[in-house]
N, CA, C and O atoms as a GROMACS GRO file, in nm:
protein
  336
    1MET      N    1   1.060  -0.244   0.109
    1MET     CA    2   1.015  -0.170  -0.009
    1MET      C    3   0.915  -0.256  -0.086
    1MET      O    4   0.936  -0.375  -0.108
    2SER      N    5   0.808  -0.193  -0.127
    2SER     CA    6   0.702  -0.265  -0.196
    2SER      C    7   0.732  -0.275  -0.346
    2SER      O    8   0.785  -0.181  -0.406
    3ASN      N    9   0.699  -0.390  -0.404
    3ASN     CA   10   0.715  -0.404  -0.549
    3ASN      C   11   0.580  -0.395  -0.620
    3ASN      O   12   0.565  -0.437  -0.735
    4LYS      N   13   0.483  -0.341  -0.549
    4LYS     CA   14   0.350  -0.324  -0.606
    4LYS      C   15   0.349  -0.206  -0.703
    4LYS      O   16   0.424  -0.110  -0.686
    5LEU      N   17   0.264  -0.215  -0.801
    5LEU     CA   18   0.237  -0.102  -0.888
    5LEU      C   19   0.163   0.002  -0.804
    5LEU      O   20   0.075  -0.032  -0.726
    6GLU      N   21   0.200   0.128  -0.821
    6GLU     CA   22   0.136   0.233  -0.742
    6GLU      C   23   0.036   0.311  -0.826
    6GLU      O   24   0.066   0.354  -0.937
    7MET      N   25  -0.083   0.328  -0.771
    7MET     CA   26  -0.188   0.401  -0.839
    7MET      C   27  -0.246   0.502  -0.742
    7MET      O   28  -0.279   0.469  -0.628
    8GLN      N   29  -0.259   0.627  -0.789
    8GLN     CA   30  -0.318   0.732  -0.706
    8GLN      C   31  -0.427   0.802  -0.784
    8GLN      O   32  -0.417   0.823  -0.905
    9VAL      N   33  -0.531   0.838  -0.713
    9VAL     CA   34  -0.637   0.919  -0.772
    9VAL      C   35  -0.635   1.052  -0.697
    9VAL      O   36  -0.627   1.055  -0.574
   10CYS      N   37  -0.643   1.159  -0.772
   10CYS     CA   38  -0.641   1.292  -0.712
   10CYS      C   39  -0.770   1.314  -0.634
   10CYS      O   40  -0.880   1.292  -0.685
   11LEU      N   41  -0.754   1.358  -0.510
   11LEU     CA   42  -0.871   1.386  -0.427
   11LEU      C   43  -0.881   1.534  -0.394
   11LEU      O   44  -0.948   1.573  -0.298
   12GLY      N   45  -0.814   1.616  -0.474
   12GLY     CA   46  -0.830   1.761  -0.459
   12GLY      C   47  -0.975   1.799  -0.486
   12GLY      O   48  -1.048   1.724  -0.550
   13SER      N   49  -1.016   1.914  -0.438
   13SER     CA   50  -1.158   1.950  -0.445
   13SER      C   51  -1.211   1.958  -0.588
   13SER      O   52  -1.326   1.922  -0.613
   14SER      N   53  -1.129   2.003  -0.683
   14SER     CA   54  -1.175   2.012  -0.821
   14SER      C   55  -1.200   1.874  -0.881
   14SER      O   56  -1.305   1.849  -0.938
   15CYS      N   57  -1.104   1.784  -0.868
   15CYS     CA   58  -1.120   1.648  -0.921
   15CYS      C   59  -1.231   1.574  -0.847
   15CYS      O   60  -1.309   1.500  -0.907
   16PHE      N   61  -1.237   1.595  -0.716
   16PHE     CA   62  -1.338   1.527  -0.636
   16PHE      C   63  -1.478   1.569  -0.682
   16PHE      O   64  -1.567   1.485  -0.693
   17SER      N   65  -1.496   1.699  -0.708
   17SER     CA   66  -1.628   1.747  -0.750
   17SER      C   67  -1.663   1.703  -0.891
   17SER      O   68  -1.779   1.706  -0.930
   18ARG      N   69  -1.562   1.662  -0.968
   18ARG     CA   70  -1.586   1.614  -1.106
   18ARG      C   71  -1.605   1.463  -1.113
   18ARG      O   72  -1.614   1.408  -1.223
   19GLY      N   73  -1.612   1.397  -0.999
   19GLY     CA   74  -1.647   1.256  -1.002
   19GLY      C   75  -1.544   1.158  -0.950
   19GLY      O   76  -1.561   1.037  -0.966
   20ASN      N   77  -1.438   1.206  -0.887
   20ASN     CA   78  -1.338   1.111  -0.840
   20ASN      C   79  -1.386   1.026  -0.722
   20ASN      O   80  -1.328   0.920  -0.697
   21LYS      N   81  -1.488   1.069  -0.651
   21LYS     CA   82  -1.543   0.985  -0.544
   21LYS      C   83  -1.596   0.855  -0.603
   21LYS      O   84  -1.565   0.747  -0.553
   22GLU      N   85  -1.674   0.866  -0.709
   22GLU     CA   86  -1.727   0.746  -0.776
   22GLU      C   87  -1.614   0.665  -0.839
   22GLU      O   88  -1.620   0.542  -0.842
   23MET      N   89  -1.513   0.734  -0.890
   23MET     CA   90  -1.401   0.664  -0.953
   23MET      C   91  -1.324   0.580  -0.850
   23MET      O   92  -1.281   0.469  -0.880
   24VAL      N   93  -1.306   0.634  -0.730
   24VAL     CA   94  -1.238   0.559  -0.624
   24VAL      C   95  -1.312   0.429  -0.597
   24VAL      O   96  -1.251   0.322  -0.588
   25LEU      N   97  -1.442   0.438  -0.583
   25LEU     CA   98  -1.523   0.318  -0.558
   25LEU      C   99  -1.512   0.219  -0.674
   25LEU      O  100  -1.501   0.098  -0.652
   26PHE      N  101  -1.516   0.270  -0.797
   26PHE     CA  102  -1.507   0.183  -0.914
   26PHE      C  103  -1.372   0.113  -0.918
   26PHE      O  104  -1.365  -0.007  -0.943
   27ILE      N  105  -1.263   0.187  -0.895
   27ILE     CA  106  -1.129   0.129  -0.902
   27ILE      C  107  -1.110   0.024  -0.794
   27ILE      O  108  -1.053  -0.082  -0.820
   28LYS      N  109  -1.158   0.050  -0.674
   28LYS     CA  110  -1.148  -0.051  -0.566
   28LYS      C  111  -1.219  -0.180  -0.606
   28LYS      O  112  -1.166  -0.289  -0.586
   29GLU      N  113  -1.337  -0.167  -0.664
   29GLU     CA  114  -1.413  -0.285  -0.707
   29GLU      C  115  -1.342  -0.354  -0.824
   29GLU      O  116  -1.338  -0.477  -0.829
   30TYR      N  117  -1.288  -0.277  -0.916
   30TYR     CA  118  -1.213  -0.332  -1.030
   30TYR      C  119  -1.095  -0.415  -0.981
   30TYR      O  120  -1.073  -0.527  -1.028
   31LEU      N  121  -1.019  -0.362  -0.886
   31LEU     CA  122  -0.903  -0.433  -0.833
   31LEU      C  123  -0.946  -0.562  -0.763
   31LEU      O  124  -0.881  -0.665  -0.778
   32ARG      N  125  -1.056  -0.555  -0.687
   32ARG     CA  126  -1.106  -0.674  -0.618
   32ARG      C  127  -1.152  -0.779  -0.718
   32ARG      O  128  -1.117  -0.897  -0.708
   33LYS      N  129  -1.232  -0.736  -0.814
   33LYS     CA  130  -1.290  -0.826  -0.914
   33LYS      C  131  -1.183  -0.895  -0.998
   33LYS      O  132  -1.200  -1.010  -1.038
   34ASN      N  133  -1.074  -0.825  -1.024
   34ASN     CA  134  -0.967  -0.880  -1.108
   34ASN      C  135  -0.850  -0.936  -1.027
   34ASN      O  136  -0.744  -0.964  -1.082
   35HIS      N  137  -0.871  -0.952  -0.896
   35HIS     CA  138  -0.771  -1.011  -0.807
   35HIS      C  139  -0.637  -0.939  -0.815
   35HIS      O  140  -0.531  -1.003  -0.823
   36LEU      N  141  -0.641  -0.807  -0.814
   36LEU     CA  142  -0.520  -0.726  -0.825
   36LEU      C  143  -0.488  -0.650  -0.697
   36LEU      O  144  -0.394  -0.572  -0.693
   37GLU      N  145  -0.566  -0.672  -0.592
   37GLU     CA  146  -0.546  -0.596  -0.469
   37GLU      C  147  -0.408  -0.617  -0.409
   37GLU      O  148  -0.353  -0.526  -0.347
   38ASP      N  149  -0.351  -0.735  -0.426
   38ASP     CA  150  -0.218  -0.761  -0.371
   38ASP      C  151  -0.105  -0.715  -0.464
   38ASP      O  152   0.012  -0.722  -0.427
   39LYS      N  153  -0.140  -0.670  -0.583
   39LYS     CA  154  -0.040  -0.625  -0.681
   39LYS      C  155  -0.039  -0.475  -0.702
   39LYS      O  156   0.054  -0.421  -0.762
   40VAL      N  157  -0.142  -0.405  -0.652
   40VAL     CA  158  -0.156  -0.262  -0.674
   40VAL      C  159  -0.172  -0.191  -0.540
   40VAL      O  160  -0.259  -0.226  -0.460
   41LEU      N  161  -0.087  -0.090  -0.516
   41LEU     CA  162  -0.102  -0.004  -0.401
   41LEU      C  163  -0.186   0.115  -0.446
   41LEU      O  164  -0.137   0.203  -0.518
   42PHE      N  165  -0.312   0.118  -0.405
   42PHE     CA  166  -0.406   0.220  -0.450
   42PHE      C  167  -0.431   0.316  -0.336
   42PHE      O  168  -0.467   0.276  -0.226
   43LYS      N  169  -0.411   0.446  -0.364
   43LYS     CA  170  -0.432   0.546  -0.259
   43LYS      C  171  -0.475   0.678  -0.319
   43LYS      O  172  -0.461   0.701  -0.439
   44GLY      N  173  -0.526   0.763  -0.234
   44GLY     CA  174  -0.564   0.897  -0.275
   44GLY      C  175  -0.442   0.987  -0.274
   44GLY      O  176  -0.346   0.963  -0.202
   45ALA      N  177  -0.447   1.090  -0.354
   45ALA     CA  178  -0.339   1.188  -0.359
   45ALA      C  179  -0.397   1.325  -0.328
   45ALA      O  180  -0.512   1.353  -0.360
   46ARG      N  181  -0.316   1.407  -0.267
   46ARG     CA  182  -0.357   1.546  -0.252
   46ARG      C  183  -0.358   1.609  -0.389
   46ARG      O  184  -0.321   1.545  -0.487
   47CYS      N  185  -0.400   1.730  -0.397
   47CYS     CA  186  -0.410   1.798  -0.525
   47CYS      C  187  -0.280   1.784  -0.605
   47CYS      O  188  -0.171   1.806  -0.553
   48LEU      N  189  -0.294   1.749  -0.732
   48LEU     CA  190  -0.179   1.732  -0.822
   48LEU      C  191  -0.146   1.860  -0.898
   48LEU      O  192  -0.058   1.860  -0.984
   49ASP      N  193  -0.216   1.969  -0.867
   49ASP     CA  194  -0.196   2.098  -0.934
   49ASP      C  195  -0.224   2.092  -1.083
   49ASP      O  196  -0.163   2.165  -1.162
   50LEU      N  197  -0.316   2.006  -1.122
   50LEU     CA  198  -0.358   1.994  -1.262
   50LEU      C  199  -0.511   2.007  -1.268
   50LEU      O  200  -0.578   1.938  -1.345
   51CYS      N  201  -0.562   2.096  -1.187
   51CYS     CA  202  -0.706   2.106  -1.165
   51CYS      C  203  -0.787   2.125  -1.293
   51CYS      O  204  -0.894   2.065  -1.309
   52SER      N  205  -0.737   2.206  -1.384
   52SER     CA  206  -0.816   2.235  -1.504
   52SER      C  207  -0.827   2.116  -1.598
   52SER      O  208  -0.911   2.115  -1.688
   53SER      N  209  -0.742   2.015  -1.579
   53SER     CA  210  -0.745   1.898  -1.668
   53SER      C  211  -0.791   1.771  -1.596
   53SER      O  212  -0.775   1.662  -1.650
   54GLY      N  213  -0.846   1.784  -1.478
   54GLY     CA  214  -0.889   1.668  -1.401
   54GLY      C  215  -1.024   1.616  -1.445
   54GLY      O  216  -1.089   1.676  -1.531
   55PRO      N  217  -1.066   1.508  -1.388
   55PRO     CA  218  -1.005   1.428  -1.284
   55PRO      C  219  -0.876   1.360  -1.332
   55PRO      O  220  -0.861   1.324  -1.449
   56ASN      N  221  -0.784   1.344  -1.237
   56ASN     CA  222  -0.652   1.291  -1.269
   56ASN      C  223  -0.624   1.161  -1.196
   56ASN      O  224  -0.666   1.142  -1.082
   57LEU      N  225  -0.555   1.073  -1.265
   57LEU     CA  226  -0.517   0.943  -1.214
   57LEU      C  227  -0.368   0.925  -1.242
   57LEU      O  228  -0.322   0.959  -1.351
   58VAL      N  229  -0.294   0.873  -1.145
   58VAL     CA  230  -0.150   0.849  -1.164
   58VAL      C  231  -0.126   0.700  -1.147
   58VAL      O  232  -0.162   0.641  -1.045
   59ILE      N  233  -0.065   0.639  -1.249
   59ILE     CA  234  -0.033   0.496  -1.244
   59ILE      C  235   0.117   0.482  -1.265
   59ILE      O  236   0.168   0.508  -1.374
   60ASN      N  237   0.188   0.440  -1.159
   60ASN     CA  238   0.334   0.427  -1.162
   60ASN      C  239   0.402   0.552  -1.217
   60ASN      O  240   0.493   0.542  -1.299
   61GLY      N  241   0.358   0.667  -1.172
   61GLY     CA  242   0.420   0.794  -1.211
   61GLY      C  243   0.366   0.854  -1.340
   61GLY      O  244   0.396   0.968  -1.372
   62LYS      N  245   0.286   0.779  -1.413
   62LYS     CA  246   0.226   0.829  -1.538
   62LYS      C  247   0.095   0.899  -1.505
   62LYS      O  248   0.003   0.838  -1.452
   63ILE      N  249   0.088   1.028  -1.537
   63ILE     CA  250  -0.032   1.106  -1.508
   63ILE      C  251  -0.129   1.094  -1.625
   63ILE      O  252  -0.094   1.122  -1.740
   64ILE      N  253  -0.249   1.054  -1.594
   64ILE     CA  254  -0.355   1.044  -1.695
   64ILE      C  255  -0.460   1.147  -1.658
   64ILE      O  256  -0.520   1.140  -1.551
   65GLN      N  257  -0.481   1.243  -1.748
   65GLN     CA  258  -0.569   1.355  -1.719
   65GLN      C  259  -0.705   1.340  -1.785
   65GLN      O  260  -0.720   1.269  -1.885
   66GLY      N  261  -0.802   1.407  -1.728
   66GLY     CA  262  -0.937   1.408  -1.786
   66GLY      C  263  -1.005   1.274  -1.784
   66GLY      O  264  -1.079   1.239  -1.876
   67VAL      N  265  -0.982   1.197  -1.679
   67VAL     CA  266  -1.039   1.062  -1.669
   67VAL      C  267  -1.185   1.070  -1.626
   67VAL      O  268  -1.218   1.137  -1.528
   68SER      N  269  -1.269   1.002  -1.699
   68SER     CA  270  -1.410   0.996  -1.661
   68SER      C  271  -1.444   0.853  -1.620
   68SER      O  272  -1.371   0.759  -1.652
   69LEU      N  273  -1.552   0.839  -1.549
   69LEU     CA  274  -1.595   0.708  -1.504
   69LEU      C  275  -1.619   0.614  -1.622
   69LEU      O  276  -1.594   0.494  -1.612
   70SER      N  277  -1.666   0.669  -1.734
   70SER     CA  278  -1.695   0.586  -1.850
   70SER      C  279  -1.568   0.534  -1.918
   70SER      O  280  -1.576   0.437  -1.994
   71MET      N  281  -1.454   0.595  -1.894
   71MET     CA  282  -1.331   0.552  -1.961
   71MET      C  283  -1.231   0.485  -1.868
   71MET      O  284  -1.129   0.433  -1.915
   72VAL      N  285  -1.256   0.485  -1.738
   72VAL     CA  286  -1.155   0.436  -1.644
   72VAL      C  287  -1.131   0.285  -1.658
   72VAL      O  288  -1.018   0.240  -1.641
   73GLU      N  289  -1.233   0.207  -1.689
   73GLU     CA  290  -1.212   0.062  -1.702
   73GLU      C  291  -1.118   0.032  -1.818
   73GLU      O  292  -1.030  -0.053  -1.804
   74LYS      N  293  -1.134   0.098  -1.930
   74LYS     CA  294  -1.045   0.078  -2.045
   74LYS      C  295  -0.902   0.118  -2.009
   74LYS      O  296  -0.807   0.049  -2.046
   75ILE      N  297  -0.887   0.228  -1.937
   75ILE     CA  298  -0.754   0.273  -1.895
   75ILE      C  299  -0.690   0.169  -1.803
   75ILE      O  300  -0.573   0.134  -1.821
   76LEU      N  301  -0.765   0.118  -1.707
   76LEU     CA  302  -0.712   0.017  -1.615
   76LEU      C  303  -0.677  -0.111  -1.689
   76LEU      O  304  -0.573  -0.172  -1.662
   77ASP      N  305  -0.762  -0.152  -1.782
   77ASP     CA  306  -0.732  -0.272  -1.861
   77ASP      C  307  -0.598  -0.258  -1.933
   77ASP      O  308  -0.518  -0.350  -1.934
   78GLN      N  309  -0.575  -0.140  -1.992
   78GLN     CA  310  -0.451  -0.117  -2.068
   78GLN      C  311  -0.331  -0.105  -1.975
   78GLN      O  312  -0.228  -0.168  -1.998
   79GLU      N  313  -0.343  -0.025  -1.870
   79GLU     CA  314  -0.229   0.005  -1.783
   79GLU      C  315  -0.191  -0.112  -1.692
   79GLU      O  316  -0.075  -0.124  -1.652
   80LEU      N  317  -0.285  -0.197  -1.659
   80LEU     CA  318  -0.259  -0.307  -1.566
   80LEU      C  319  -0.243  -0.441  -1.636
   80LEU      O  320  -0.230  -0.545  -1.571
   81GLU      N  321  -0.243  -0.439  -1.767
   81GLU     CA  322  -0.234  -0.563  -1.846
   81GLU      C  323  -0.112  -0.648  -1.809
   81GLU      O  324  -0.122  -0.770  -1.802
   82ASP      N  325   0.001  -0.583  -1.786
   82ASP     CA  326   0.125  -0.657  -1.760
   82ASP      C  327   0.135  -0.722  -1.624
   82ASP      O  328   0.222  -0.805  -1.602
   83ILE      N  329   0.047  -0.685  -1.532
   83ILE     CA  330   0.058  -0.743  -1.397
   83ILE      C  331  -0.048  -0.849  -1.369
   83ILE      O  332  -0.053  -0.903  -1.258
   84ARG      N  333  -0.129  -0.879  -1.464
   84ARG     CA  334  -0.234  -0.978  -1.444
   84ARG      C  335  -0.176  -1.118  -1.433
   84ARG      O  336  -0.251  -1.214  -1.416
   0.00000   0.00000   0.00000
């Protein structure tokens, strides 16, 4: 069993068309840059059924809705602060 923090980004068509492709790339780079790749299990998720409020990001079961590329770094800084 993994003790890594789990993070998922919704890859449903609605979230994907709203910018989650770029967000995936940004999050991967953020994890690499901050040496968190071994502490975070990052993966795509199928549709979370929250299409109207996407793009959606899930961090350890906490759903964060309406995430934009301009705000994702601040969210990651806050949510991942304890594992640095």
